[in-house]
Structures are given as C-alpha cells and as structure tokens.
PDB file as gemmi writes it, atoms N, CA and C in Angstrom:
CRYST1    1.000    1.000    1.000  90.00  90.00  90.00 P 1                      
ATOM      1  N   MET A   1      32.718 199.378 -90.954  1.00  0.00           N  
ATOM      2  CA  MET A   1      32.940 200.526 -90.095  1.00  0.00           C  
ATOM      3  C   MET A   1      31.606 201.008 -89.507  1.00  0.00           C  
ATOM      4  N   ARG A   2      30.567 200.978 -90.339  1.00  0.00           N  
ATOM      5  CA  ARG A   2      29.258 201.405 -89.835  1.00  0.00           C  
ATOM      6  C   ARG A   2      28.720 200.436 -88.793  1.00  0.00           C  
ATOM      7  N   GLY A   3      29.027 199.160 -88.982  1.00  0.00           N  
ATOM      8  CA  GLY A   3      28.588 198.162 -88.011  1.00  0.00           C  
ATOM      9  C   GLY A   3      29.220 198.392 -86.651  1.00  0.00           C  
ATOM     10  N   LEU A   4      30.506 198.729 -86.647  1.00  0.00           N  
ATOM     11  CA  LEU A   4      31.203 199.024 -85.396  1.00  0.00           C  
ATOM     12  C   LEU A   4      30.615 200.263 -84.733  1.00  0.00           C  
ATOM     13  N   ALA A   5      30.336 201.283 -85.539  1.00  0.00           N  
ATOM     14  CA  ALA A   5      29.734 202.502 -84.991  1.00  0.00           C  
ATOM     15  C   ALA A   5      28.354 202.211 -84.414  1.00  0.00           C  
ATOM     16  N   ALA A   6      27.578 201.383 -85.094  1.00  0.00           N  
ATOM     17  CA  ALA A   6      26.245 201.035 -84.599  1.00  0.00           C  
ATOM     18  C   ALA A   6      26.336 200.261 -83.287  1.00  0.00           C  
ATOM     19  N   ILE A   7      27.304 199.360 -83.186  1.00  0.00           N  
ATOM     20  CA  ILE A   7      27.475 198.592 -81.946  1.00  0.00           C  
ATOM     21  C   ILE A   7      27.876 199.508 -80.797  1.00  0.00           C  
ATOM     22  N   LEU A   8      28.788 200.444 -81.052  1.00  0.00           N  
ATOM     23  CA  LEU A   8      29.208 201.375 -80.001  1.00  0.00           C  
ATOM     24  C   LEU A   8      28.065 202.278 -79.556  1.00  0.00           C  
ATOM     25  N   VAL A   9      27.287 202.781 -80.506  1.00  0.00           N  
ATOM     26  CA  VAL A   9      26.141 203.625 -80.155  1.00  0.00           C  
ATOM     27  C   VAL A   9      25.127 202.823 -79.348  1.00  0.00           C  
ATOM     28  N   LEU A  10      24.871 201.589 -79.752  1.00  0.00           N  
ATOM     29  CA  LEU A  10      23.931 200.740 -79.026  1.00  0.00           C  
ATOM     30  C   LEU A  10      24.421 200.466 -77.603  1.00  0.00           C  
ATOM     31  N   ALA A  11      25.711 200.222 -77.440  1.00  0.00           N  
ATOM     32  CA  ALA A  11      26.263 199.969 -76.103  1.00  0.00           C  
ATOM     33  C   ALA A  11      26.132 201.196 -75.208  1.00  0.00           C  
ATOM     34  N   ILE A  12      26.386 202.369 -75.761  1.00  0.00           N  
ATOM     35  CA  ILE A  12      26.257 203.606 -74.976  1.00  0.00           C  
ATOM     36  C   ILE A  12      24.802 203.849 -74.602  1.00  0.00           C  
ATOM     37  N   LEU A  13      23.888 203.624 -75.544  1.00  0.00           N  
ATOM     38  CA  LEU A  13      22.470 203.832 -75.247  1.00  0.00           C  
ATOM     39  C   LEU A  13      21.964 202.834 -74.212  1.00  0.00           C  
ATOM     40  N   LEU A  14      22.407 201.584 -74.288  1.00  0.00           N  
ATOM     41  CA  LEU A  14      21.974 200.597 -73.293  1.00  0.00           C  
ATOM     42  C   LEU A  14      22.473 200.958 -71.901  1.00  0.00           C  
ATOM     43  N   GLN A  15      23.683 201.474 -71.822  1.00  0.00           N  
ATOM     44  CA  GLN A  15      24.199 201.876 -70.515  1.00  0.00           C  
ATOM     45  C   GLN A  15      23.459 203.106 -70.001  1.00  0.00           C  
ATOM     46  N   THR A  16      23.146 204.028 -70.892  1.00  0.00           N  
ATOM     47  CA  THR A  16      22.451 205.247 -70.490  1.00  0.00           C  
ATOM     48  C   THR A  16      21.038 204.947 -70.012  1.00  0.00           C  
ATOM     49  N   PHE A  17      20.348 204.084 -70.731  1.00  0.00           N  
ATOM     50  CA  PHE A  17      18.959 203.775 -70.394  1.00  0.00           C  
ATOM     51  C   PHE A  17      18.846 202.413 -69.719  1.00  0.00           C  
ATOM     52  N   SER A  18      19.776 202.101 -68.827  1.00  0.00           N  
ATOM     53  CA  SER A  18      19.813 200.777 -68.213  1.00  0.00           C  
ATOM     54  C   SER A  18      18.570 200.496 -67.367  1.00  0.00           C  
ATOM     55  N   LYS A  19      18.058 201.500 -66.677  1.00  0.00           N  
ATOM     56  CA  LYS A  19      16.846 201.284 -65.874  1.00  0.00           C  
ATOM     57  C   LYS A  19      15.654 200.951 -66.768  1.00  0.00           C  
ATOM     58  N   GLY A  20      15.555 201.645 -67.871  1.00  0.00           N  
ATOM     59  CA  GLY A  20      14.481 201.360 -68.823  1.00  0.00           C  
ATOM     60  C   GLY A  20      14.610 199.976 -69.425  1.00  0.00           C  
ATOM     61  N   VAL A  21      15.833 199.544 -69.686  1.00  0.00           N  
ATOM     62  CA  VAL A  21      16.061 198.206 -70.234  1.00  0.00           C  
ATOM     63  C   VAL A  21      15.688 197.149 -69.204  1.00  0.00           C  
ATOM     64  N   ILE A  22      16.002 197.386 -67.940  1.00  0.00           N  
ATOM     65  CA  ILE A  22      15.654 196.428 -66.880  1.00  0.00           C  
ATOM     66  C   ILE A  22      14.138 196.322 -66.746  1.00  0.00           C  
ATOM     67  N   ILE A  23      13.451 197.442 -66.769  1.00  0.00           N  
ATOM     68  CA  ILE A  23      11.984 197.425 -66.656  1.00  0.00           C  
ATOM     69  C   ILE A  23      11.363 196.766 -67.880  1.00  0.00           C  
ATOM     70  N   LEU A  24      11.900 197.054 -69.068  1.00  0.00           N  
ATOM     71  CA  LEU A  24      11.390 196.433 -70.291  1.00  0.00           C  
ATOM     72  C   LEU A  24      11.599 194.925 -70.250  1.00  0.00           C  
ATOM     73  N   ASP A  25      12.749 194.483 -69.776  1.00  0.00           N  
ATOM     74  CA  ASP A  25      13.013 193.054 -69.645  1.00  0.00           C  
ATOM     75  C   ASP A  25      12.034 192.415 -68.660  1.00  0.00           C  
ATOM     76  N   TYR A  26      11.729 193.119 -67.577  1.00  0.00           N  
ATOM     77  CA  TYR A  26      10.753 192.611 -66.607  1.00  0.00           C  
ATOM     78  C   TYR A  26       9.375 192.478 -67.255  1.00  0.00           C  
ATOM     79  N   ARG A  27       8.972 193.498 -68.017  1.00  0.00           N  
ATOM     80  CA  ARG A  27       7.644 193.461 -68.655  1.00  0.00           C  
ATOM     81  C   ARG A  27       7.546 192.330 -69.678  1.00  0.00           C  
ATOM     82  N   ILE A  28       8.627 192.105 -70.409  1.00  0.00           N  
ATOM     83  CA  ILE A  28       8.597 191.056 -71.429  1.00  0.00           C  
ATOM     84  C   ILE A  28       8.571 189.672 -70.785  1.00  0.00           C  
ATOM     85  N   ASN A  29       9.343 189.470 -69.732  1.00  0.00           N  
ATOM     86  CA  ASN A  29       9.486 188.147 -69.102  1.00  0.00           C  
ATOM     87  C   ASN A  29       8.763 188.052 -67.770  1.00  0.00           C  
ATOM     88  N   ILE A  30       7.660 188.741 -67.598  1.00  0.00           N  
ATOM     89  CA  ILE A  30       6.980 188.800 -66.296  1.00  0.00           C  
ATOM     90  C   ILE A  30       6.503 187.416 -65.844  1.00  0.00           C  
ATOM     91  N   ARG A  31       6.022 186.586 -66.762  1.00  0.00           N  
ATOM     92  CA  ARG A  31       5.532 185.262 -66.364  1.00  0.00           C  
ATOM     93  C   ARG A  31       6.679 184.376 -65.873  1.00  0.00           C  
ATOM     94  N   TYR A  32       7.786 184.379 -66.601  1.00  0.00           N  
ATOM     95  CA  TYR A  32       8.936 183.565 -66.191  1.00  0.00           C  
ATOM     96  C   TYR A  32       9.497 184.054 -64.859  1.00  0.00           C  
ATOM     97  N   ILE A  33       9.605 185.356 -64.699  1.00  0.00           N  
ATOM     98  CA  ILE A  33      10.139 185.920 -63.456  1.00  0.00           C  
ATOM     99  C   ILE A  33       9.225 185.588 -62.285  1.00  0.00           C  
ATOM    100  N   ALA A  34       7.902 185.704 -62.493  1.00  0.00           N  
ATOM    101  CA  ALA A  34       6.950 185.436 -61.411  1.00  0.00           C  
ATOM    102  C   ALA A  34       6.949 183.965 -61.003  1.00  0.00           C  
ATOM    103  N   THR A  35       7.161 183.062 -61.957  1.00  0.00           N  
ATOM    104  CA  THR A  35       7.092 181.635 -61.615  1.00  0.00           C  
ATOM    105  C   THR A  35       8.431 181.033 -61.201  1.00  0.00           C  
ATOM    106  N   HIS A  36       9.556 181.583 -61.675  1.00  0.00           N  
ATOM    107  CA  HIS A  36      10.845 180.954 -61.400  1.00  0.00           C  
ATOM    108  C   HIS A  36      11.798 181.792 -60.551  1.00  0.00           C  
ATOM    109  N   LEU A  37      11.774 183.115 -60.678  1.00  0.00           N  
ATOM    110  CA  LEU A  37      12.771 183.954 -60.020  1.00  0.00           C  
ATOM    111  C   LEU A  37      12.237 184.737 -58.825  1.00  0.00           C  
ATOM    112  N   CYS A  38      10.945 184.809 -58.672  1.00  0.00           N  
ATOM    113  CA  CYS A  38      10.343 185.593 -57.591  1.00  0.00           C  
ATOM    114  C   CYS A  38      10.608 184.931 -56.236  1.00  0.00           C  
ATOM    115  N   VAL A  39      10.962 185.749 -55.262  1.00  0.00           N  
ATOM    116  CA  VAL A  39      11.203 185.246 -53.910  1.00  0.00           C  
ATOM    117  C   VAL A  39       9.890 184.778 -53.283  1.00  0.00           C  
ATOM    118  N   ASN A  40       8.801 185.452 -53.606  1.00  0.00           N  
ATOM    119  CA  ASN A  40       7.493 185.155 -53.012  1.00  0.00           C  
ATOM    120  C   ASN A  40       6.628 184.286 -53.929  1.00  0.00           C  
ATOM    121  N   ARG A  41       7.221 183.447 -54.764  1.00  0.00           N  
ATOM    122  CA  ARG A  41       6.429 182.632 -55.691  1.00  0.00           C  
ATOM    123  C   ARG A  41       5.609 181.563 -54.963  1.00  0.00           C  
ATOM    124  N   ASP A  42       5.996 181.214 -53.734  1.00  0.00           N  
ATOM    125  CA  ASP A  42       5.245 180.224 -52.961  1.00  0.00           C  
ATOM    126  C   ASP A  42       4.052 180.843 -52.248  1.00  0.00           C  
ATOM    127  N   ARG A  43       3.980 182.178 -52.226  1.00  0.00           N  
ATOM    128  CA  ARG A  43       2.869 182.869 -51.557  1.00  0.00           C  
ATOM    129  C   ARG A  43       2.128 183.745 -52.572  1.00  0.00           C  
ATOM    130  N   PRO A  44       1.226 183.177 -53.351  1.00  0.00           N  
ATOM    131  CA  PRO A  44       0.529 183.943 -54.397  1.00  0.00           C  
ATOM    132  C   PRO A  44      -0.425 184.998 -53.838  1.00  0.00           C  
ATOM    133  N   GLU A  45      -0.775 184.913 -52.554  1.00  0.00           N  
ATOM    134  CA  GLU A  45      -1.693 185.906 -51.970  1.00  0.00           C  
ATOM    135  C   GLU A  45      -1.050 187.288 -51.877  1.00  0.00           C  
ATOM    136  N   LEU A  46       0.275 187.381 -51.966  1.00  0.00           N  
ATOM    137  CA  LEU A  46       0.965 188.675 -51.908  1.00  0.00           C  
ATOM    138  C   LEU A  46       0.892 189.432 -53.235  1.00  0.00           C  
ATOM    139  N   HIS A  47       0.584 188.721 -54.324  1.00  0.00           N  
ATOM    140  CA  HIS A  47       0.508 189.320 -55.669  1.00  0.00           C  
ATOM    141  C   HIS A  47       1.793 190.082 -56.005  1.00  0.00           C  
ATOM    142  N   CYS A  48       2.920 189.469 -55.713  1.00  0.00           N  
ATOM    143  CA  CYS A  48       4.221 190.089 -55.979  1.00  0.00           C  
ATOM    144  C   CYS A  48       4.515 190.094 -57.479  1.00  0.00           C  
ATOM    145  N   ASN A  49       4.250 188.985 -58.140  1.00  0.00           N  
ATOM    146  CA  ASN A  49       4.450 188.841 -59.589  1.00  0.00           C  
ATOM    147  C   ASN A  49       5.855 189.244 -60.034  1.00  0.00           C  
ATOM    148  N   GLY A  50       6.850 188.983 -59.219  1.00  0.00           N  
ATOM    149  CA  GLY A  50       8.234 189.250 -59.597  1.00  0.00           C  
ATOM    150  C   GLY A  50       8.707 190.664 -59.342  1.00  0.00           C  
ATOM    151  N   LYS A  51       7.901 191.473 -58.660  1.00  0.00           N  
ATOM    152  CA  LYS A  51       8.327 192.850 -58.376  1.00  0.00           C  
ATOM    153  C   LYS A  51       9.517 192.878 -57.418  1.00  0.00           C  
ATOM    154  N   CYS A  52       9.643 191.851 -56.589  1.00  0.00           N  
ATOM    155  CA  CYS A  52      10.802 191.767 -55.696  1.00  0.00           C  
ATOM    156  C   CYS A  52      12.080 191.578 -56.514  1.00  0.00           C  
ATOM    157  N   PHE A  53      12.002 190.761 -57.558  1.00  0.00           N  
ATOM    158  CA  PHE A  53      13.151 190.553 -58.436  1.00  0.00           C  
ATOM    159  C   PHE A  53      13.488 191.842 -59.184  1.00  0.00           C  
ATOM    160  N   LEU A  54      12.459 192.558 -59.645  1.00  0.00           N  
ATOM    161  CA  LEU A  54      12.670 193.837 -60.330  1.00  0.00           C  
ATOM    162  C   LEU A  54      13.330 194.840 -59.394  1.00  0.00           C  
ATOM    163  N   LYS A  55      12.881 194.866 -58.142  1.00  0.00           N  
ATOM    164  CA  LYS A  55      13.464 195.790 -57.166  1.00  0.00           C  
ATOM    165  C   LYS A  55      14.939 195.469 -56.936  1.00  0.00           C  
ATOM    166  N   LYS A  56      15.278 194.182 -56.836  1.00  0.00           N  
ATOM    167  CA  LYS A  56      16.676 193.791 -56.647  1.00  0.00           C  
ATOM    168  C   LYS A  56      17.527 194.209 -57.842  1.00  0.00           C  
ATOM    169  N   GLN A  57      16.988 194.017 -59.039  1.00  0.00           N  
ATOM    170  CA  GLN A  57      17.740 194.384 -60.241  1.00  0.00           C  
ATOM    171  C   GLN A  57      17.969 195.891 -60.315  1.00  0.00           C  
ATOM    172  N   LEU A  58      16.947 196.681 -59.969  1.00  0.00           N  
ATOM    173  CA  LEU A  58      17.094 198.139 -59.995  1.00  0.00           C  
ATOM    174  C   LEU A  58      18.074 198.614 -58.925  1.00  0.00           C  
ATOM    175  N   GLU A  59      18.045 197.987 -57.744  1.00  0.00           N  
ATOM    176  CA  GLU A  59      19.008 198.348 -56.696  1.00  0.00           C  
ATOM    177  C   GLU A  59      20.435 197.991 -57.115  1.00  0.00           C  
ATOM    178  N   LYS A  60      20.592 196.848 -57.770  1.00  0.00           N  
ATOM    179  CA  LYS A  60      21.918 196.442 -58.246  1.00  0.00           C  
ATOM    180  C   LYS A  60      22.435 197.440 -59.290  1.00  0.00           C  
ATOM    181  N   ASP A  61      21.543 197.884 -60.179  1.00  0.00           N  
ATOM    182  CA  ASP A  61      21.930 198.866 -61.194  1.00  0.00           C  
ATOM    183  C   ASP A  61      22.281 200.205 -60.551  1.00  0.00           C  
ATOM    184  N   GLN A  62      21.505 200.607 -59.553  1.00  0.00           N  
ATOM    185  CA  GLN A  62      21.785 201.868 -58.863  1.00  0.00           C  
ATOM    186  C   GLN A  62      23.118 201.784 -58.114  1.00  0.00           C  
ATOM    187  N   HIS A  63      23.400 200.642 -57.506  1.00  0.00           N  
ATOM    188  CA  HIS A  63      24.677 200.456 -56.805  1.00  0.00           C  
ATOM    189  C   HIS A  63      25.844 200.497 -57.792  1.00  0.00           C  
ATOM    190  N   ARG A  64      25.661 199.897 -58.967  1.00  0.00           N  
ATOM    191  CA  ARG A  64      26.706 199.920 -59.993  1.00  0.00           C  
ATOM    192  C   ARG A  64      26.945 201.348 -60.481  1.00  0.00           C  
ATOM    193  N   ASP A  65      25.870 202.129 -60.664  1.00  0.00           N  
ATOM    194  CA  ASP A  65      26.023 203.529 -61.072  1.00  0.00           C  
ATOM    195  C   ASP A  65      26.727 204.342 -59.993  1.00  0.00           C  
ATOM    196  N   ALA A  66      26.390 204.075 -58.731  1.00  0.00           N  
ATOM    197  CA  ALA A  66      27.017 204.815 -57.637  1.00  0.00           C  
ATOM    198  C   ALA A  66      28.498 204.464 -57.524  1.00  0.00           C  
ATOM    199  N   SER A  67      28.842 203.202 -57.720  1.00  0.00           N  
ATOM    200  CA  SER A  67      30.254 202.819 -57.634  1.00  0.00           C  
ATOM    201  C   SER A  67      31.040 203.371 -58.814  1.00  0.00           C  
ATOM    202  N   ASN A  68      30.432 203.494 -59.977  1.00  0.00           N  
ATOM    203  CA  ASN A  68      31.117 204.098 -61.124  1.00  0.00           C  
ATOM    204  C   ASN A  68      31.323 205.588 -60.903  1.00  0.00           C  
ATOM    205  N   GLY A  69      30.380 206.241 -60.287  1.00  0.00           N  
ATOM    206  CA  GLY A  69      30.493 207.674 -60.041  1.00  0.00           C  
ATOM    207  C   GLY A  69      31.492 208.006 -58.955  1.00  0.00           C  
ATOM    208  N   SER A  70      31.681 207.098 -57.985  1.00  0.00           N  
ATOM    209  CA  SER A  70      32.598 207.393 -56.883  1.00  0.00           C  
ATOM    210  C   SER A  70      34.043 207.417 -57.346  1.00  0.00           C  
ATOM    211  N   SER A  71      34.387 206.641 -58.352  1.00  0.00           N  
ATOM    212  CA  SER A  71      35.770 206.647 -58.827  1.00  0.00           C  
ATOM    213  C   SER A  71      36.112 207.971 -59.493  1.00  0.00           C  
ATOM    214  N   GLU A  72      35.120 208.622 -60.089  1.00  0.00           N  
ATOM    215  CA  GLU A  72      35.370 209.912 -60.720  1.00  0.00           C  
ATOM    216  C   GLU A  72      35.560 211.011 -59.678  1.00  0.00           C  
ATOM    217  N   LYS A  73      34.981 210.856 -58.509  1.00  0.00           N  
ATOM    218  CA  LYS A  73      35.085 211.880 -57.476  1.00  0.00           C  
ATOM    219  C   LYS A  73      36.464 211.881 -56.823  1.00  0.00           C  
ATOM    220  N   ASN A  74      37.208 210.796 -56.952  1.00  0.00           N  
ATOM    221  CA  ASN A  74      38.516 210.701 -56.321  1.00  0.00           C  
ATOM    222  C   ASN A  74      39.620 211.357 -57.139  1.00  0.00           C  
ATOM    223  N   ILE A  75      39.292 211.881 -58.294  1.00  0.00           N  
ATOM    224  CA  ILE A  75      40.296 212.521 -59.137  1.00  0.00           C  
ATOM    225  C   ILE A  75      40.556 213.921 -58.610  1.00  0.00           C  
ATOM    226  N   LEU A  76      41.815 214.236 -58.391  1.00  0.00           N  
ATOM    227  CA  LEU A  76      42.209 215.543 -57.897  1.00  0.00           C  
ATOM    228  C   LEU A  76      42.663 216.382 -59.080  1.00  0.00           C  
ATOM    229  N   ASP A  77      42.032 217.519 -59.268  1.00  0.00           N  
ATOM    230  CA  ASP A  77      42.355 218.397 -60.381  1.00  0.00           C  
ATOM    231  C   ASP A  77      43.174 219.560 -59.849  1.00  0.00           C  
ATOM    232  N   ILE A  78      44.402 219.679 -60.313  1.00  0.00           N  
ATOM    233  CA  ILE A  78      45.285 220.748 -59.862  1.00  0.00           C  
ATOM    234  C   ILE A  78      45.533 221.682 -61.034  1.00  0.00           C  
ATOM    235  N   ASN A  79      45.180 222.926 -60.845  1.00  0.00           N  
ATOM    236  CA  ASN A  79      45.445 223.941 -61.852  1.00  0.00           C  
ATOM    237  C   ASN A  79      46.631 224.760 -61.383  1.00  0.00           C  
ATOM    238  N   TYR A  80      47.708 224.723 -62.118  1.00  0.00           N  
ATOM    239  CA  TYR A  80      48.916 225.426 -61.748  1.00  0.00           C  
ATOM    240  C   TYR A  80      49.325 226.287 -62.925  1.00  0.00           C  
ATOM    241  N   CYS A  81      49.485 227.545 -62.676  1.00  0.00           N  
ATOM    242  CA  CYS A  81      49.827 228.475 -63.735  1.00  0.00           C  
ATOM    243  C   CYS A  81      51.110 229.206 -63.360  1.00  0.00           C  
ATOM    244  N   THR A  82      51.993 229.345 -64.308  1.00  0.00           N  
ATOM    245  CA  THR A  82      53.224 230.093 -64.078  1.00  0.00           C  
ATOM    246  C   THR A  82      53.291 231.247 -65.053  1.00  0.00           C  
ATOM    247  N   ASP A  83      54.104 232.192 -64.728  1.00  0.00           N  
ATOM    248  CA  ASP A  83      54.319 233.327 -65.616  1.00  0.00           C  
ATOM    249  C   ASP A  83      55.419 232.934 -66.594  1.00  0.00           C  
ATOM    250  N   HIS A  84      55.031 232.657 -67.823  1.00  0.00           N  
ATOM    251  CA  HIS A  84      55.997 232.195 -68.811  1.00  0.00           C  
ATOM    252  C   HIS A  84      56.972 233.297 -69.216  1.00  0.00           C  
ATOM    253  N   ALA A  85      56.626 234.542 -68.979  1.00  0.00           N  
ATOM    254  CA  ALA A  85      57.519 235.640 -69.333  1.00  0.00           C  
ATOM    255  C   ALA A  85      58.732 235.680 -68.410  1.00  0.00           C  
ATOM    256  N   SER A  86      58.646 235.041 -67.243  1.00  0.00           N  
ATOM    257  CA  SER A  86      59.762 235.078 -66.307  1.00  0.00           C  
ATOM    258  C   SER A  86      60.871 234.100 -66.682  1.00  0.00           C  
ATOM    259  N   PHE A  87      60.603 233.169 -67.590  1.00  0.00           N  
ATOM    260  CA  PHE A  87      61.631 232.237 -68.012  1.00  0.00           C  
ATOM    261  C   PHE A  87      62.610 232.938 -68.944  1.00  0.00           C  
ATOM    262  N   VAL A  88      63.868 232.728 -68.698  1.00  0.00           N  
ATOM    263  CA  VAL A  88      64.910 233.335 -69.519  1.00  0.00           C  
ATOM    264  C   VAL A  88      65.616 232.222 -70.278  1.00  0.00           C  
ATOM    265  N   PHE A  89      65.647 232.364 -71.569  1.00  0.00           N  
ATOM    266  CA  PHE A  89      66.333 231.405 -72.412  1.00  0.00           C  
ATOM    267  C   PHE A  89      67.587 232.072 -72.959  1.00  0.00           C  
ATOM    268  N   PRO A  90      68.760 231.709 -72.463  1.00  0.00           N  
ATOM    269  CA  PRO A  90      69.985 232.393 -72.876  1.00  0.00           C  
ATOM    270  C   PRO A  90      70.306 232.213 -74.355  1.00  0.00           C  
ATOM    271  N   ILE A  91      69.789 231.186 -74.980  1.00  0.00           N  
ATOM    272  CA  ILE A  91      70.064 230.972 -76.401  1.00  0.00           C  
ATOM    273  C   ILE A  91      69.455 232.098 -77.232  1.00  0.00           C  
ATOM    274  N   PHE A  92      68.298 232.573 -76.816  1.00  0.00           N  
ATOM    275  CA  PHE A  92      67.585 233.575 -77.593  1.00  0.00           C  
ATOM    276  C   PHE A  92      67.875 234.998 -77.130  1.00  0.00           C  
ATOM    277  N   ASN A  93      68.808 235.190 -76.220  1.00  0.00           N  
ATOM    278  CA  ASN A  93      69.113 236.530 -75.727  1.00  0.00           C  
ATOM    279  C   ASN A  93      70.126 237.221 -76.643  1.00  0.00           C  
ATOM    280  N   SER A  94      69.781 237.390 -77.863  1.00  0.00           N  
ATOM    281  CA  SER A  94      70.640 238.131 -78.781  1.00  0.00           C  
ATOM    282  C   SER A  94      70.172 239.579 -78.806  1.00  0.00           C  
ATOM    283  N   SER A  95      70.689 240.338 -79.690  1.00  0.00           N  
ATOM    284  CA  SER A  95      70.304 241.752 -79.739  1.00  0.00           C  
ATOM    285  C   SER A  95      68.825 241.870 -80.080  1.00  0.00           C  
ATOM    286  N   PRO A  96      68.158 242.860 -79.517  1.00  0.00           N  
ATOM    287  CA  PRO A  96      66.722 242.998 -79.768  1.00  0.00           C  
ATOM    288  C   PRO A  96      66.444 243.321 -81.233  1.00  0.00           C  
ATOM    289  N   ILE A  97      65.346 242.793 -81.698  1.00  0.00           N  
ATOM    290  CA  ILE A  97      64.938 243.031 -83.081  1.00  0.00           C  
ATOM    291  C   ILE A  97      63.913 244.150 -83.070  1.00  0.00           C  
ATOM    292  N   HIS A  98      64.139 245.157 -83.887  1.00  0.00           N  
ATOM    293  CA  HIS A  98      63.215 246.284 -83.985  1.00  0.00           C  
ATOM    294  C   HIS A  98      62.457 246.178 -85.302  1.00  0.00           C  
ATOM    295  N   PHE A  99      61.160 246.274 -85.198  1.00  0.00           N  
ATOM    296  CA  PHE A  99      60.318 246.211 -86.387  1.00  0.00           C  
ATOM    297  C   PHE A  99      59.859 247.610 -86.733  1.00  0.00           C  
ATOM    298  N   SER A 100      59.779 247.868 -88.013  1.00  0.00           N  
ATOM    299  CA  SER A 100      59.280 249.179 -88.435  1.00  0.00           C  
ATOM    300  C   SER A 100      57.772 249.214 -88.266  1.00  0.00           C  
ATOM    301  N   GLU A 101      57.237 250.396 -88.251  1.00  0.00           N  
ATOM    302  CA  GLU A 101      55.804 250.567 -88.050  1.00  0.00           C  
ATOM    303  C   GLU A 101      55.058 249.985 -89.238  1.00  0.00           C  
ATOM    304  N   LEU A 102      54.032 249.206 -88.949  1.00  0.00           N  
ATOM    305  CA  LEU A 102      53.242 248.579 -89.994  1.00  0.00           C  
ATOM    306  C   LEU A 102      52.269 249.597 -90.550  1.00  0.00           C  
ATOM    307  N   LYS A 103      52.331 249.799 -91.836  1.00  0.00           N  
ATOM    308  CA  LYS A 103      51.438 250.753 -92.484  1.00  0.00           C  
ATOM    309  C   LYS A 103      50.373 249.981 -93.229  1.00  0.00           C  
ATOM    310  N   SER A 104      49.220 250.573 -93.300  1.00  0.00           N  
ATOM    311  CA  SER A 104      48.102 249.934 -93.965  1.00  0.00           C  
ATOM    312  C   SER A 104      48.384 249.827 -95.454  1.00  0.00           C  
ATOM    313  N   SER A 105      48.078 248.702 -96.040  1.00  0.00           N  
ATOM    314  CA  SER A 105      48.297 248.509 -97.466  1.00  0.00           C  
ATOM    315  C   SER A 105      47.059 248.863 -98.274  1.00  0.00           C  
ATOM    316  N   LEU A 106      45.964 249.228 -97.607  1.00  0.00           N  
ATOM    317  CA  LEU A 106      44.739 249.593 -98.312  1.00  0.00           C  
ATOM    318  C   LEU A 106      44.784 251.061 -98.706  1.00  0.00           C  
ATOM    319  N   PRO A 107      44.374 251.371 -99.916  1.00  0.00           N  
ATOM    320  CA  PRO A 107      44.306 252.785-100.295  1.00  0.00           C  
ATOM    321  C   PRO A 107      43.222 253.488 -99.496  1.00  0.00           C  
ATOM    322  N   VAL A 108      43.455 254.728 -99.164  1.00  0.00           N  
ATOM    323  CA  VAL A 108      42.520 255.501 -98.354  1.00  0.00           C  
ATOM    324  C   VAL A 108      41.231 255.748 -99.107  1.00  0.00           C  
ATOM    325  N   ALA A 109      41.284 255.927-100.405  1.00  0.00           N  
ATOM    326  CA  ALA A 109      40.094 256.229-101.196  1.00  0.00           C  
ATOM    327  C   ALA A 109      39.108 255.065-101.183  1.00  0.00           C  
ATOM    328  N   SER A 110      39.588 253.828-101.116  1.00  0.00           N  
ATOM    329  CA  SER A 110      38.678 252.684-101.150  1.00  0.00           C  
ATOM    330  C   SER A 110      37.908 252.532 -99.844  1.00  0.00           C  
ATOM    331  N   LEU A 111      38.400 253.097 -98.766  1.00  0.00           N  
ATOM    332  CA  LEU A 111      37.695 252.998 -97.497  1.00  0.00           C  
ATOM    333  C   LEU A 111      36.493 253.926 -97.440  1.00  0.00           C  
ATOM    334  N   ASP A 112      36.517 254.986 -98.231  1.00  0.00           N  
ATOM    335  CA  ASP A 112      35.424 255.951 -98.201  1.00  0.00           C  
ATOM    336  C   ASP A 112      34.257 255.540 -99.080  1.00  0.00           C  
ATOM    337  N   ASN A 113      34.485 254.706-100.064  1.00  0.00           N  
ATOM    338  CA  ASN A 113      33.418 254.316-100.985  1.00  0.00           C  
ATOM    339  C   ASN A 113      32.464 253.336-100.313  1.00  0.00           C  
ATOM    340  N   VAL A 114      31.204 253.442-100.651  1.00  0.00           N  
ATOM    341  CA  VAL A 114      30.188 252.522-100.159  1.00  0.00           C  
ATOM    342  C   VAL A 114      29.997 251.450-101.211  1.00  0.00           C  
ATOM    343  N   PHE A 115      29.965 250.213-100.771  1.00  0.00           N  
ATOM    344  CA  PHE A 115      29.806 249.108-101.710  1.00  0.00           C  
ATOM    345  C   PHE A 115      28.369 249.051-102.193  1.00  0.00           C  
ATOM    346  N   HIS A 116      28.207 248.977-103.510  1.00  0.00           N  
ATOM    347  CA  HIS A 116      26.893 248.804-104.126  1.00  0.00           C  
ATOM    348  C   HIS A 116      26.934 247.517-104.934  1.00  0.00           C  
ATOM    349  N   PRO A 117      25.936 246.638-104.767  1.00  0.00           N  
ATOM    350  CA  PRO A 117      25.933 245.402-105.545  1.00  0.00           C  
ATOM    351  C   PRO A 117      25.735 245.706-107.030  1.00  0.00           C  
ATOM    352  N   PRO A 118      26.205 244.843-107.889  1.00  0.00           N  
ATOM    353  CA  PRO A 118      26.054 245.090-109.324  1.00  0.00           C  
ATOM    354  C   PRO A 118      24.592 245.069-109.736  1.00  0.00           C  
ATOM    355  N   ILE A 119      24.293 245.872-110.709  1.00  0.00           N  
ATOM    356  CA  ILE A 119      22.920 245.953-111.225  1.00  0.00           C  
ATOM    357  C   ILE A 119      22.794 244.926-112.334  1.00  0.00           C  
ATOM    358  N   SER A 120      21.767 244.097-112.240  1.00  0.00           N  
ATOM    359  CA  SER A 120      21.615 243.060-113.255  1.00  0.00           C  
ATOM    360  C   SER A 120      20.680 243.459-114.353  1.00  0.00           C  
TER     361      SER A 120                                                      
END                                                                             
C-alpha cells in the first residue's frame, strides 16, 4: 500500500515540476543531446549545445499544459437554488405537532458559582 502511495505521489510531483524535470534531463544528457538531437549539430559555431531541443521540449510541455487547462474552462457551472419550504408533501400534512416549552435542566444555583480548580 505504501508503494502505491509513493508511486502516486511521485507521479503527481513529476507532473507538477515537469519543467524542472525537462531542464534536469537536459543538464544530465547535454552531451548526447548536443551531438545527436540538436538541430544545429552541424554548425558548431552557433554554440547551441542542444538548447534548440530544450526549447522544443519546453514548448511542447507548455502546449500540453495549455491544452489540459482549456478543457477545464469549458465546464459550465450552474447554481440553482429553490425554496424547499414551498414543496408540499401531502403524506406529512397531518395535524400540527405542538411542543411544550423547553426548560433548562441546569439548576440555577450552579450557574452562579465560579469554578475553582482543586487544590493539590
């Protein structure tokens, strides 16, 4: 059970800090990205070092975040309130019940006393 909880927490944290994870992945694999994945790897005078690939990854992540947020904006929230007292239930329309006045069950003398903690 703890393993499942740890996996769920890790998944939520990775999604929350996705930009940081992308940058960390770039920093760890900078040599591989610069030599194999960089668009400008044939032009070393630009000193790109894979920053173009990092930019594409960050834009893709930002686009994914924007598309996830747009689906939430399409939800229509309707608040509708009715007066529940206006509903009449004929089953419960029997004779009215009268309650007697509720009297306090506390003695009056105990309300006047001030509480003092016990002396040890």
